[in-house]
PyMOL Python script that loads the backbone (N, CA, C, O; Angstrom):
from pymol import cmd

cmd.read_pdbstr("""\
ATOM      1  N   UNK A   1      67.477  12.291  16.967  1.00  0.00           N
ATOM      2  CA  UNK A   1      66.406  11.761  16.703  1.00  0.00           C
ATOM      3  C   UNK A   1      65.697  11.781  17.575  1.00  0.00           C
ATOM      4  O   UNK A   1      66.466  11.436  18.471  1.00  0.00           O
ATOM      5  N   UNK A   2      64.073  12.036  18.378  1.00  0.00           N
ATOM      6  CA  UNK A   2      63.643  12.158  19.416  1.00  0.00           C
ATOM      7  C   UNK A   2      62.827  10.623  19.312  1.00  0.00           C
ATOM      8  O   UNK A   2      62.440  10.005  18.320  1.00  0.00           O
ATOM      9  N   UNK A   3      62.740  10.282  20.851  1.00  0.00           N
ATOM     10  CA  UNK A   3      62.291   9.446  21.111  1.00  0.00           C
ATOM     11  C   UNK A   3      61.024   9.097  20.256  1.00  0.00           C
ATOM     12  O   UNK A   3      61.040   8.017  19.666  1.00  0.00           O
ATOM     13  N   UNK A   4      59.701  10.080  20.110  1.00  0.00           N
ATOM     14  CA  UNK A   4      58.846   9.884  19.494  1.00  0.00           C
ATOM     15  C   UNK A   4      59.089   9.066  17.796  1.00  0.00           C
ATOM     16  O   UNK A   4      58.437   8.186  17.234  1.00  0.00           O
ATOM     17  N   UNK A   5      60.473   9.934  17.326  1.00  0.00           N
ATOM     18  CA  UNK A   5      60.462   9.550  16.118  1.00  0.00           C
ATOM     19  C   UNK A   5      60.944   7.964  16.264  1.00  0.00           C
ATOM     20  O   UNK A   5      60.417   6.937  15.836  1.00  0.00           O
ATOM     21  N   UNK A   6      61.856   8.123  16.848  1.00  0.00           N
ATOM     22  CA  UNK A   6      62.249   6.415  17.181  1.00  0.00           C
ATOM     23  C   UNK A   6      61.116   5.081  17.370  1.00  0.00           C
ATOM     24  O   UNK A   6      61.203   3.902  17.027  1.00  0.00           O
ATOM     25  N   UNK A   7      60.088   5.813  18.041  1.00  0.00           N
ATOM     26  CA  UNK A   7      59.022   4.958  18.168  1.00  0.00           C
ATOM     27  C   UNK A   7      58.476   4.820  17.006  1.00  0.00           C
ATOM     28  O   UNK A   7      58.348   3.714  16.481  1.00  0.00           O
ATOM     29  N   UNK A   8      57.966   6.270  16.291  1.00  0.00           N
ATOM     30  CA  UNK A   8      57.181   5.921  14.892  1.00  0.00           C
ATOM     31  C   UNK A   8      57.865   5.116  13.931  1.00  0.00           C
ATOM     32  O   UNK A   8      57.197   4.460  13.132  1.00  0.00           O
ATOM     33  N   UNK A   9      59.257   5.079  13.904  1.00  0.00           N
ATOM     34  CA  UNK A   9      59.588   4.634  12.732  1.00  0.00           C
ATOM     35  C   UNK A   9      59.948   2.958  13.293  1.00  0.00           C
ATOM     36  O   UNK A   9      60.348   2.036  12.583  1.00  0.00           O
ATOM     37  N   UNK A  10      59.755   2.935  14.292  1.00  0.00           N
ATOM     38  CA  UNK A  10      60.137   1.380  14.617  1.00  0.00           C
ATOM     39  C   UNK A  10      58.595   0.651  14.443  1.00  0.00           C
ATOM     40  O   UNK A  10      58.471  -0.500  14.023  1.00  0.00           O
ATOM     41  N   UNK A  11      57.365   1.581  14.865  1.00  0.00           N
ATOM     42  CA  UNK A  11      55.934   0.786  14.582  1.00  0.00           C
ATOM     43  C   UNK A  11      55.764   0.594  13.320  1.00  0.00           C
ATOM     44  O   UNK A  11      55.144  -0.390  12.916  1.00  0.00           O
ATOM     45  N   UNK A  12      56.314   1.550  12.459  1.00  0.00           N
ATOM     46  CA  UNK A  12      56.325   1.334  11.002  1.00  0.00           C
ATOM     47  C   UNK A  12      57.083   0.221  10.286  1.00  0.00           C
ATOM     48  O   UNK A  12      56.675  -0.368   9.285  1.00  0.00           O
ATOM     49  N   UNK A  13      58.239   0.005  10.922  1.00  0.00           N
ATOM     50  CA  UNK A  13      58.818  -0.968  10.370  1.00  0.00           C
ATOM     51  C   UNK A  13      58.057  -2.515  10.687  1.00  0.00           C
ATOM     52  O   UNK A  13      57.885  -3.426   9.877  1.00  0.00           O
ATOM     53  N   UNK A  14      57.732  -2.479  11.917  1.00  0.00           N
ATOM     54  CA  UNK A  14      57.065  -3.865  12.545  1.00  0.00           C
ATOM     55  C   UNK A  14      55.831  -3.843  11.889  1.00  0.00           C
ATOM     56  O   UNK A  14      55.277  -4.938  11.787  1.00  0.00           O
ATOM     57  N   UNK A  15      55.234  -2.824  11.396  1.00  0.00           N
ATOM     58  CA  UNK A  15      53.533  -3.458  10.764  1.00  0.00           C
ATOM     59  C   UNK A  15      54.099  -3.770   9.548  1.00  0.00           C
ATOM     60  O   UNK A  15      53.467  -4.545   8.830  1.00  0.00           O
ATOM     61  N   UNK A  16      54.893  -3.441   9.256  1.00  0.00           N
ATOM     62  CA  UNK A  16      55.227  -4.248   7.508  1.00  0.00           C
ATOM     63  C   UNK A  16      55.766  -5.491   7.718  1.00  0.00           C
ATOM     64  O   UNK A  16      55.919  -6.147   6.688  1.00  0.00           O
ATOM     65  N   UNK A  17      56.163  -6.111   8.946  1.00  0.00           N
ATOM     66  CA  UNK A  17      56.546  -7.707   8.935  1.00  0.00           C
ATOM     67  C   UNK A  17      55.223  -8.295   8.838  1.00  0.00           C
ATOM     68  O   UNK A  17      54.161  -7.748   9.137  1.00  0.00           O
ATOM     69  N   UNK A  18      55.462  -9.893   8.225  1.00  0.00           N
ATOM     70  CA  UNK A  18      54.271 -10.818   8.219  1.00  0.00           C
ATOM     71  C   UNK A  18      53.991 -11.058   9.190  1.00  0.00           C
ATOM     72  O   UNK A  18      54.888 -10.951  10.026  1.00  0.00           O
ATOM     73  N   UNK A  19      52.609 -11.521   9.679  1.00  0.00           N
ATOM     74  CA  UNK A  19      52.349 -12.177  10.928  1.00  0.00           C
ATOM     75  C   UNK A  19      52.829 -11.240  12.357  1.00  0.00           C
ATOM     76  O   UNK A  19      53.270 -11.581  13.454  1.00  0.00           O
ATOM     77  N   UNK A  20      52.545 -10.078  11.821  1.00  0.00           N
ATOM     78  CA  UNK A  20      52.924  -9.226  13.080  1.00  0.00           C
ATOM     79  C   UNK A  20      51.940  -7.862  13.534  1.00  0.00           C
ATOM     80  O   UNK A  20      51.706  -7.089  12.605  1.00  0.00           O
ATOM     81  N   UNK A  21      51.454  -7.570  14.645  1.00  0.00           N
ATOM     82  CA  UNK A  21      50.980  -6.387  15.084  1.00  0.00           C
ATOM     83  C   UNK A  21      51.300  -5.905  16.385  1.00  0.00           C
ATOM     84  O   UNK A  21      51.295  -6.482  17.472  1.00  0.00           O
ATOM     85  N   UNK A  22      51.658  -4.405  15.975  1.00  0.00           N
ATOM     86  CA  UNK A  22      52.395  -3.540  16.876  1.00  0.00           C
ATOM     87  C   UNK A  22      51.220  -2.159  17.002  1.00  0.00           C
ATOM     88  O   UNK A  22      50.416  -1.702  16.189  1.00  0.00           O
ATOM     89  N   UNK A  23      51.549  -1.805  18.333  1.00  0.00           N
ATOM     90  CA  UNK A  23      50.784  -0.414  18.774  1.00  0.00           C
ATOM     91  C   UNK A  23      51.553  -0.280  19.749  1.00  0.00           C
ATOM     92  O   UNK A  23      52.149  -1.067  20.484  1.00  0.00           O
ATOM     93  N   UNK A  24      51.418   1.520  19.623  1.00  0.00           N
ATOM     94  CA  UNK A  24      51.896   2.451  20.808  1.00  0.00           C
ATOM     95  C   UNK A  24      50.996   2.193  21.855  1.00  0.00           C
ATOM     96  O   UNK A  24      49.778   2.172  21.675  1.00  0.00           O
ATOM     97  N   UNK A  25      51.611   1.968  23.096  1.00  0.00           N
ATOM     98  CA  UNK A  25      50.818   2.131  24.376  1.00  0.00           C
ATOM     99  C   UNK A  25      51.404   3.615  24.798  1.00  0.00           C
ATOM    100  O   UNK A  25      52.528   4.104  24.909  1.00  0.00           O
ATOM    101  N   UNK A  26      49.770   4.167  25.009  1.00  0.00           N
ATOM    102  CA  UNK A  26      49.853   5.539  25.745  1.00  0.00           C
ATOM    103  C   UNK A  26      49.732   5.581  27.216  1.00  0.00           C
ATOM    104  O   UNK A  26      48.631   5.210  27.624  1.00  0.00           O
ATOM    105  N   UNK A  27      50.448   5.882  27.971  1.00  0.00           N
ATOM    106  CA  UNK A  27      50.325   6.401  29.165  1.00  0.00           C
ATOM    107  C   UNK A  27      49.303   7.251  29.482  1.00  0.00           C
ATOM    108  O   UNK A  27      48.948   8.172  28.746  1.00  0.00           O
ATOM    109  N   UNK A  28      48.659   6.911  30.867  1.00  0.00           N
ATOM    110  CA  UNK A  28      47.228   7.813  31.150  1.00  0.00           C
ATOM    111  C   UNK A  28      47.550   7.250  32.571  1.00  0.00           C
ATOM    112  O   UNK A  28      48.438   6.481  32.939  1.00  0.00           O
ATOM    113  N   UNK A  29      46.157   8.118  33.515  1.00  0.00           N
ATOM    114  CA  UNK A  29      45.996   7.552  34.903  1.00  0.00           C
ATOM    115  C   UNK A  29      45.424   6.237  34.998  1.00  0.00           C
ATOM    116  O   UNK A  29      45.105   5.877  36.131  1.00  0.00           O
ATOM    117  N   UNK A  30      45.203   5.346  33.919  1.00  0.00           N
ATOM    118  CA  UNK A  30      44.492   4.137  34.364  1.00  0.00           C
ATOM    119  C   UNK A  30      45.610   3.036  33.648  1.00  0.00           C
ATOM    120  O   UNK A  30      45.369   1.832  33.728  1.00  0.00           O
ATOM    121  N   UNK A  31      46.766   3.495  32.989  1.00  0.00           N
ATOM    122  CA  UNK A  31      47.602   2.452  33.010  1.00  0.00           C
ATOM    123  C   UNK A  31      48.750   2.496  33.714  1.00  0.00           C
ATOM    124  O   UNK A  31      48.977   3.619  34.166  1.00  0.00           O
ATOM    125  N   UNK A  32      49.683   1.543  34.008  1.00  0.00           N
ATOM    126  CA  UNK A  32      50.520   1.250  34.905  1.00  0.00           C
ATOM    127  C   UNK A  32      51.761   1.840  34.590  1.00  0.00           C
ATOM    128  O   UNK A  32      52.348   1.727  33.513  1.00  0.00           O
ATOM    129  N   UNK A  33      52.086   2.394  35.453  1.00  0.00           N
ATOM    130  CA  UNK A  33      53.392   3.257  35.248  1.00  0.00           C
ATOM    131  C   UNK A  33      54.666   2.344  34.818  1.00  0.00           C
ATOM    132  O   UNK A  33      54.811   1.138  35.023  1.00  0.00           O
ATOM    133  N   UNK A  34      55.414   3.105  34.265  1.00  0.00           N
ATOM    134  CA  UNK A  34      56.720   2.100  33.375  1.00  0.00           C
ATOM    135  C   UNK A  34      55.956   1.262  32.548  1.00  0.00           C
ATOM    136  O   UNK A  34      56.834   0.487  32.167  1.00  0.00           O
ATOM    137  N   UNK A  35      54.965   0.906  32.036  1.00  0.00           N
ATOM    138  CA  UNK A  35      54.736   0.209  30.854  1.00  0.00           C
ATOM    139  C   UNK A  35      55.646   0.595  30.017  1.00  0.00           C
ATOM    140  O   UNK A  35      56.048   1.758  29.992  1.00  0.00           O
ATOM    141  N   UNK A  36      56.170  -0.518  29.071  1.00  0.00           N
ATOM    142  CA  UNK A  36      56.529  -0.023  27.895  1.00  0.00           C
ATOM    143  C   UNK A  36      55.968   0.310  26.555  1.00  0.00           C
ATOM    144  O   UNK A  36      54.829  -0.097  26.323  1.00  0.00           O
ATOM    145  N   UNK A  37      56.535   0.921  25.728  1.00  0.00           N
ATOM    146  CA  UNK A  37      56.027   1.934  24.806  1.00  0.00           C
ATOM    147  C   UNK A  37      55.650   1.019  23.716  1.00  0.00           C
ATOM    148  O   UNK A  37      54.553   1.470  23.387  1.00  0.00           O
ATOM    149  N   UNK A  38      55.813   0.324  23.191  1.00  0.00           N
ATOM    150  CA  UNK A  38      55.246  -0.233  22.350  1.00  0.00           C
ATOM    151  C   UNK A  38      54.862  -2.253  22.604  1.00  0.00           C
ATOM    152  O   UNK A  38      55.711  -3.064  22.972  1.00  0.00           O
ATOM    153  N   UNK A  39      53.713  -2.510  22.345  1.00  0.00           N
ATOM    154  CA  UNK A  39      53.315  -3.981  22.382  1.00  0.00           C
ATOM    155  C   UNK A  39      53.394  -4.176  20.772  1.00  0.00           C
ATOM    156  O   UNK A  39      52.951  -3.519  19.829  1.00  0.00           O
ATOM    157  N   UNK A  40      54.242  -5.509  20.886  1.00  0.00           N
ATOM    158  CA  UNK A  40      54.434  -5.857  19.386  1.00  0.00           C
ATOM    159  C   UNK A  40      53.858  -7.796  19.595  1.00  0.00           C
ATOM    160  O   UNK A  40      54.338  -8.490  20.491  1.00  0.00           O
ATOM    161  N   UNK A  41      52.975  -8.253  18.748  1.00  0.00           N
ATOM    162  CA  UNK A  41      52.887  -9.900  19.087  1.00  0.00           C
ATOM    163  C   UNK A  41      53.382 -10.367  17.555  1.00  0.00           C
ATOM    164  O   UNK A  41      53.121  -9.569  16.655  1.00  0.00           O
ATOM    165  N   UNK A  42      53.988 -11.442  17.242  1.00  0.00           N
ATOM    166  CA  UNK A  42      54.708 -11.503  16.276  1.00  0.00           C
ATOM    167  C   UNK A  42      54.771 -13.115  16.341  1.00  0.00           C
ATOM    168  O   UNK A  42      55.566 -13.635  17.124  1.00  0.00           O
ATOM    169  N   UNK A  43      53.808 -14.033  15.395  1.00  0.00           N
ATOM    170  CA  UNK A  43      54.033 -15.356  15.398  1.00  0.00           C
ATOM    171  C   UNK A  43      53.684 -15.819  16.696  1.00  0.00           C
ATOM    172  O   UNK A  43      54.254 -16.861  17.018  1.00  0.00           O
ATOM    173  N   UNK A  44      52.740 -15.228  17.702  1.00  0.00           N
ATOM    174  CA  UNK A  44      52.058 -15.804  18.580  1.00  0.00           C
ATOM    175  C   UNK A  44      52.911 -15.493  20.187  1.00  0.00           C
ATOM    176  O   UNK A  44      52.527 -15.902  21.283  1.00  0.00           O
ATOM    177  N   UNK A  45      54.208 -14.615  19.889  1.00  0.00           N
ATOM    178  CA  UNK A  45      55.236 -14.291  21.005  1.00  0.00           C
ATOM    179  C   UNK A  45      54.884 -12.710  21.324  1.00  0.00           C
ATOM    180  O   UNK A  45      55.043 -11.896  20.415  1.00  0.00           O
ATOM    181  N   UNK A  46      54.569 -12.424  22.173  1.00  0.00           N
ATOM    182  CA  UNK A  46      54.577 -11.047  22.839  1.00  0.00           C
ATOM    183  C   UNK A  46      55.886 -10.122  23.074  1.00  0.00           C
ATOM    184  O   UNK A  46      56.885 -10.664  23.548  1.00  0.00           O
ATOM    185  N   UNK A  47      55.907  -8.951  22.805  1.00  0.00           N
ATOM    186  CA  UNK A  47      57.210  -8.100  23.023  1.00  0.00           C
ATOM    187  C   UNK A  47      56.853  -7.024  23.226  1.00  0.00           C
ATOM    188  O   UNK A  47      55.835  -6.529  22.744  1.00  0.00           O
ATOM    189  N   UNK A  48      57.868  -6.308  24.204  1.00  0.00           N
ATOM    190  CA  UNK A  48      57.075  -5.062  24.743  1.00  0.00           C
ATOM    191  C   UNK A  48      58.781  -4.067  24.638  1.00  0.00           C
ATOM    192  O   UNK A  48      59.882  -4.468  25.016  1.00  0.00           O
ATOM    193  N   UNK A  49      58.478  -2.892  24.078  1.00  0.00           N
ATOM    194  CA  UNK A  49      60.051  -2.622  23.714  1.00  0.00           C
ATOM    195  C   UNK A  49      59.814  -1.010  24.479  1.00  0.00           C
ATOM    196  O   UNK A  49      58.930  -0.224  24.141  1.00  0.00           O
ATOM    197  N   UNK A  50      60.648  -0.813  25.372  1.00  0.00           N
ATOM    198  CA  UNK A  50      60.661   0.584  26.135  1.00  0.00           C
ATOM    199  C   UNK A  50      61.622   1.279  25.257  1.00  0.00           C
ATOM    200  O   UNK A  50      62.827   1.038  25.188  1.00  0.00           O
ATOM    201  N   UNK A  51      60.777   2.420  24.407  1.00  0.00           N
ATOM    202  CA  UNK A  51      61.705   2.939  23.606  1.00  0.00           C
ATOM    203  C   UNK A  51      62.585   4.151  24.034  1.00  0.00           C
ATOM    204  O   UNK A  51      62.017   5.132  24.513  1.00  0.00           O
ATOM    205  N   UNK A  52      64.169   4.140  23.865  1.00  0.00           N
ATOM    206  CA  UNK A  52      64.804   5.583  24.240  1.00  0.00           C
ATOM    207  C   UNK A  52      65.675   6.172  23.465  1.00  0.00           C
ATOM    208  O   UNK A  52      66.183   5.542  22.537  1.00  0.00           O
ATOM    209  N   UNK A  53      65.972   7.375  23.693  1.00  0.00           N
ATOM    210  CA  UNK A  53      67.317   7.774  22.424  1.00  0.00           C
ATOM    211  C   UNK A  53      68.586   7.164  23.023  1.00  0.00           C
ATOM    212  O   UNK A  53      68.716   6.968  24.232  1.00  0.00           O
ATOM    213  N   UNK A  54      69.556   6.862  22.064  1.00  0.00           N
ATOM    214  CA  UNK A  54      70.671   6.579  22.158  1.00  0.00           C
ATOM    215  C   UNK A  54      71.225   7.324  23.339  1.00  0.00           C
ATOM    216  O   UNK A  54      71.393   8.541  23.408  1.00  0.00           O
ATOM    217  N   UNK A  55      71.510   6.341  24.343  1.00  0.00           N
ATOM    218  CA  UNK A  55      72.380   7.440  25.531  1.00  0.00           C
ATOM    219  C   UNK A  55      71.626   7.101  26.745  1.00  0.00           C
ATOM    220  O   UNK A  55      71.997   6.553  27.783  1.00  0.00           O
ATOM    221  N   UNK A  56      70.449   7.564  26.366  1.00  0.00           N
ATOM    222  CA  UNK A  56      69.435   6.975  27.554  1.00  0.00           C
ATOM    223  C   UNK A  56      69.227   6.311  28.486  1.00  0.00           C
ATOM    224  O   UNK A  56      69.554   5.180  28.126  1.00  0.00           O
ATOM    225  N   UNK A  57      68.915   6.271  29.394  1.00  0.00           N
ATOM    226  CA  UNK A  57      68.878   4.996  30.381  1.00  0.00           C
ATOM    227  C   UNK A  57      67.192   4.588  30.689  1.00  0.00           C
ATOM    228  O   UNK A  57      66.650   5.670  30.916  1.00  0.00           O
ATOM    229  N   UNK A  58      66.231   3.559  30.779  1.00  0.00           N
ATOM    230  CA  UNK A  58      65.300   3.317  31.618  1.00  0.00           C
ATOM    231  C   UNK A  58      65.281   3.751  32.760  1.00  0.00           C
ATOM    232  O   UNK A  58      66.323   3.781  33.415  1.00  0.00           O
ATOM    233  N   UNK A  59      63.876   4.271  33.363  1.00  0.00           N
ATOM    234  CA  UNK A  59      64.138   4.757  34.692  1.00  0.00           C
ATOM    235  C   UNK A  59      63.469   3.432  35.850  1.00  0.00           C
ATOM    236  O   UNK A  59      62.614   2.678  35.386  1.00  0.00           O
ATOM    237  N   UNK A  60      63.822   3.288  36.981  1.00  0.00           N
ATOM    238  CA  UNK A  60      63.775   2.225  38.021  1.00  0.00           C
ATOM    239  C   UNK A  60      62.684   1.420  37.582  1.00  0.00           C
ATOM    240  O   UNK A  60      62.776   0.225  37.297  1.00  0.00           O
ATOM    241  N   UNK A  61      61.640   2.115  37.535  1.00  0.00           N
ATOM    242  CA  UNK A  61      60.258   1.990  37.440  1.00  0.00           C
ATOM    243  C   UNK A  61      59.721   1.126  36.058  1.00  0.00           C
ATOM    244  O   UNK A  61      58.992   0.146  35.910  1.00  0.00           O
ATOM    245  N   UNK A  62      60.349   1.871  35.289  1.00  0.00           N
ATOM    246  CA  UNK A  62      60.194   0.974  33.615  1.00  0.00           C
ATOM    247  C   UNK A  62      61.069  -0.162  33.553  1.00  0.00           C
ATOM    248  O   UNK A  62      60.612  -0.879  32.663  1.00  0.00           O
ATOM    249  N   UNK A  63      62.483  -0.891  34.230  1.00  0.00           N
ATOM    250  CA  UNK A  63      63.020  -1.764  34.500  1.00  0.00           C
ATOM    251  C   UNK A  63      62.033  -2.660  35.215  1.00  0.00           C
ATOM    252  O   UNK A  63      61.796  -3.799  34.813  1.00  0.00           O
ATOM    253  N   UNK A  64      61.538  -2.200  36.142  1.00  0.00           N
ATOM    254  CA  UNK A  64      60.669  -3.146  37.057  1.00  0.00           C
ATOM    255  C   UNK A  64      59.996  -3.779  36.184  1.00  0.00           C
ATOM    256  O   UNK A  64      60.071  -5.000  36.320  1.00  0.00           O
ATOM    257  N   UNK A  65      59.242  -3.351  35.174  1.00  0.00           N
ATOM    258  CA  UNK A  65      58.134  -3.468  34.607  1.00  0.00           C
ATOM    259  C   UNK A  65      58.561  -4.530  33.323  1.00  0.00           C
ATOM    260  O   UNK A  65      57.962  -5.503  32.865  1.00  0.00           O
ATOM    261  N   UNK A  66      60.054  -3.807  32.905  1.00  0.00           N
ATOM    262  CA  UNK A  66      60.505  -4.863  31.833  1.00  0.00           C
ATOM    263  C   UNK A  66      60.746  -6.425  32.700  1.00  0.00           C
ATOM    264  O   UNK A  66      60.371  -7.455  32.141  1.00  0.00           O
ATOM    265  N   UNK A  67      61.282  -6.476  33.849  1.00  0.00           N
ATOM    266  CA  UNK A  67      61.337  -7.470  34.171  1.00  0.00           C
ATOM    267  C   UNK A  67      60.614  -8.489  34.690  1.00  0.00           C
ATOM    268  O   UNK A  67      61.001  -9.656  34.752  1.00  0.00           O
ATOM    269  N   UNK A  68      58.960  -7.829  35.282  1.00  0.00           N
ATOM    270  CA  UNK A  68      57.608  -8.237  35.021  1.00  0.00           C
ATOM    271  C   UNK A  68      57.167  -9.312  33.840  1.00  0.00           C
ATOM    272  O   UNK A  68      56.728 -10.460  33.913  1.00  0.00           O
ATOM    273  N   UNK A  69      57.478  -8.427  32.694  1.00  0.00           N
ATOM    274  CA  UNK A  69      56.906  -8.771  31.596  1.00  0.00           C
ATOM    275  C   UNK A  69      57.661  -9.882  31.207  1.00  0.00           C
ATOM    276  O   UNK A  69      57.083 -10.843  30.700  1.00  0.00           O
ATOM    277  N   UNK A  70      59.131  -9.885  31.410  1.00  0.00           N
ATOM    278  CA  UNK A  70      60.127 -11.297  31.250  1.00  0.00           C
ATOM    279  C   UNK A  70      59.825 -12.277  31.944  1.00  0.00           C
ATOM    280  O   UNK A  70      59.773 -13.412  31.471  1.00  0.00           O
ATOM    281  N   UNK A  71      59.545 -11.964  33.334  1.00  0.00           N
ATOM    282  CA  UNK A  71      58.791 -12.866  34.044  1.00  0.00           C
ATOM    283  C   UNK A  71      57.775 -13.791  33.428  1.00  0.00           C
ATOM    284  O   UNK A  71      57.676 -15.011  33.559  1.00  0.00           O
ATOM    285  N   UNK A  72      57.271 -13.212  32.946  1.00  0.00           N
ATOM    286  CA  UNK A  72      55.766 -13.734  32.664  1.00  0.00           C
ATOM    287  C   UNK A  72      56.087 -14.621  31.050  1.00  0.00           C
ATOM    288  O   UNK A  72      55.213 -15.319  30.536  1.00  0.00           O
ATOM    289  N   UNK A  73      57.314 -14.449  30.496  1.00  0.00           N
ATOM    290  CA  UNK A  73      57.446 -15.322  29.480  1.00  0.00           C
ATOM    291  C   UNK A  73      57.530 -14.244  28.270  1.00  0.00           C
ATOM    292  O   UNK A  73      58.251 -14.655  27.361  1.00  0.00           O
ATOM    293  N   UNK A  74      56.944 -12.909  28.030  1.00  0.00           N
ATOM    294  CA  UNK A  74      56.402 -12.258  27.358  1.00  0.00           C
ATOM    295  C   UNK A  74      58.591 -11.671  26.474  1.00  0.00           C
ATOM    296  O   UNK A  74      59.504 -12.135  27.158  1.00  0.00           O
ATOM    297  N   UNK A  75      58.844 -11.205  25.782  1.00  0.00           N
ATOM    298  CA  UNK A  75      60.172 -10.393  25.993  1.00  0.00           C
ATOM    299  C   UNK A  75      60.087  -8.969  25.623  1.00  0.00           C
ATOM    300  O   UNK A  75      59.658  -8.266  24.708  1.00  0.00           O
ATOM    301  N   UNK A  76      60.681  -8.869  26.735  1.00  0.00           N
ATOM    302  CA  UNK A  76      60.807  -7.056  27.112  1.00  0.00           C
ATOM    303  C   UNK A  76      62.082  -6.557  26.979  1.00  0.00           C
ATOM    304  O   UNK A  76      62.971  -7.123  27.614  1.00  0.00           O
ATOM    305  N   UNK A  77      62.392  -5.485  26.190  1.00  0.00           N
ATOM    306  CA  UNK A  77      63.084  -5.035  25.991  1.00  0.00           C
ATOM    307  C   UNK A  77      64.032  -3.585  25.863  1.00  0.00           C
ATOM    308  O   UNK A  77      63.601  -3.032  24.851  1.00  0.00           O
ATOM    309  N   UNK A  78      64.771  -3.016  26.260  1.00  0.00           N
ATOM    310  CA  UNK A  78      64.509  -1.586  25.837  1.00  0.00           C
ATOM    311  C   UNK A  78      65.623  -1.194  24.314  1.00  0.00           C
ATOM    312  O   UNK A  78      66.648  -1.769  23.944  1.00  0.00           O
ATOM    313  N   UNK A  79      65.003  -0.183  23.807  1.00  0.00           N
ATOM    314  CA  UNK A  79      65.927  -0.263  21.838  1.00  0.00           C
ATOM    315  C   UNK A  79      65.705   1.171  21.977  1.00  0.00           C
ATOM    316  O   UNK A  79      64.840   1.846  22.535  1.00  0.00           O
ATOM    317  N   UNK A  80      66.893   1.464  21.208  1.00  0.00           N
ATOM    318  CA  UNK A  80      67.400   2.703  20.892  1.00  0.00           C
ATOM    319  C   UNK A  80      67.092   3.264  19.236  1.00  0.00           C
ATOM    320  O   UNK A  80      67.232   4.394  18.769  1.00  0.00           O
ATOM    321  N   UNK A  81      66.539   1.768  18.472  1.00  0.00           N
ATOM    322  CA  UNK A  81      66.629   2.115  16.895  1.00  0.00           C
ATOM    323  C   UNK A  81      65.895   1.170  16.347  1.00  0.00           C
ATOM    324  O   UNK A  81      65.726   0.182  17.062  1.00  0.00           O
ATOM    325  N   UNK A  82      65.294   1.153  15.075  1.00  0.00           N
ATOM    326  CA  UNK A  82      64.630   0.198  14.454  1.00  0.00           C
ATOM    327  C   UNK A  82      65.371  -0.898  14.331  1.00  0.00           C
ATOM    328  O   UNK A  82      64.737  -1.928  14.560  1.00  0.00           O
ATOM    329  N   UNK A  83      66.899  -1.097  13.947  1.00  0.00           N
ATOM    330  CA  UNK A  83      67.651  -2.321  14.246  1.00  0.00           C
ATOM    331  C   UNK A  83      67.401  -2.953  15.233  1.00  0.00           C
ATOM    332  O   UNK A  83      66.846  -4.049  15.158  1.00  0.00           O
ATOM    333  N   UNK A  84      67.793  -2.341  16.495  1.00  0.00           N
ATOM    334  CA  UNK A  84      67.701  -2.706  18.041  1.00  0.00           C
ATOM    335  C   UNK A  84      65.688  -3.503  18.072  1.00  0.00           C
ATOM    336  O   UNK A  84      65.235  -4.506  18.624  1.00  0.00           O
ATOM    337  N   UNK A  85      65.318  -2.894  17.579  1.00  0.00           N
ATOM    338  CA  UNK A  85      63.992  -3.368  17.840  1.00  0.00           C
ATOM    339  C   UNK A  85      63.849  -4.892  17.092  1.00  0.00           C
ATOM    340  O   UNK A  85      63.535  -5.917  17.695  1.00  0.00           O
ATOM    341  N   UNK A  86      64.170  -4.797  15.556  1.00  0.00           N
ATOM    342  CA  UNK A  86      64.089  -5.961  14.961  1.00  0.00           C
ATOM    343  C   UNK A  86      64.581  -6.854  15.165  1.00  0.00           C
ATOM    344  O   UNK A  86      64.206  -7.965  14.792  1.00  0.00           O
ATOM    345  N   UNK A  87      66.001  -6.493  16.111  1.00  0.00           N
ATOM    346  CA  UNK A  87      67.027  -7.716  16.848  1.00  0.00           C
ATOM    347  C   UNK A  87      66.051  -8.742  17.730  1.00  0.00           C
ATOM    348  O   UNK A  87      65.965  -9.969  17.759  1.00  0.00           O
ATOM    349  N   UNK A  88      65.428  -7.785  18.362  1.00  0.00           N
ATOM    350  CA  UNK A  88      64.182  -8.116  19.733  1.00  0.00           C
ATOM    351  C   UNK A  88      63.569  -8.700  19.103  1.00  0.00           C
ATOM    352  O   UNK A  88      63.898  -9.833  19.452  1.00  0.00           O
ATOM    353  N   UNK A  89      62.781  -8.825  18.287  1.00  0.00           N
ATOM    354  CA  UNK A  89      61.693  -9.114  17.706  1.00  0.00           C
ATOM    355  C   UNK A  89      61.972 -10.383  16.884  1.00  0.00           C
ATOM    356  O   UNK A  89      61.256 -11.362  17.093  1.00  0.00           O
ATOM    357  N   UNK A  90      63.027 -10.454  15.896  1.00  0.00           N
ATOM    358  CA  UNK A  90      63.472 -11.079  14.768  1.00  0.00           C
ATOM    359  C   UNK A  90      64.522 -12.470  15.597  1.00  0.00           C
ATOM    360  O   UNK A  90      64.551 -13.697  15.503  1.00  0.00           O
ATOM    361  N   UNK A  91      65.248 -11.464  16.363  1.00  0.00           N
ATOM    362  CA  UNK A  91      66.333 -12.329  16.595  1.00  0.00           C
ATOM    363  C   UNK A  91      67.770 -11.595  15.954  1.00  0.00           C
ATOM    364  O   UNK A  91      67.828 -10.530  15.340  1.00  0.00           O
ATOM    365  N   UNK A  92      68.660 -12.328  16.231  1.00  0.00           N
ATOM    366  CA  UNK A  92      70.184 -11.657  15.382  1.00  0.00           C
ATOM    367  C   UNK A  92      70.224 -11.474  13.801  1.00  0.00           C
ATOM    368  O   UNK A  92      70.547 -12.280  12.928  1.00  0.00           O
ATOM    369  N   UNK A  93      69.826 -10.255  13.722  1.00  0.00           N
ATOM    370  CA  UNK A  93      70.111 -10.043  12.183  1.00  0.00           C
ATOM    371  C   UNK A  93      71.437  -9.851  11.414  1.00  0.00           C
ATOM    372  O   UNK A  93      71.426  -9.699  10.193  1.00  0.00           O
TER     373      UNK A  93
END
""", "prot")
cmd.dss("prot")
cmd.show_as("cartoon", "prot")
cmd.util.cbc("prot")
cmd.orient("prot")
């Protein structure tokens, strides 16, 4: 499954949760390099999800950005599936 397909499946599932808003963050010349793919807010908590295909790893810049988001008290994770995204947002399922 492509990264785009995984991202779309995650967004579809997150948008079906109650009290949840999720969007795809698109990179551009105006955005910060390494910004995670998905921004989700559920019950007042911000989640940033970097989507990767299984077996793929984030770049050093992506890891730095994830660390910055976590340092700001958001929850930022690398996910490879809908299940991992739900675990990041909802806790252990």
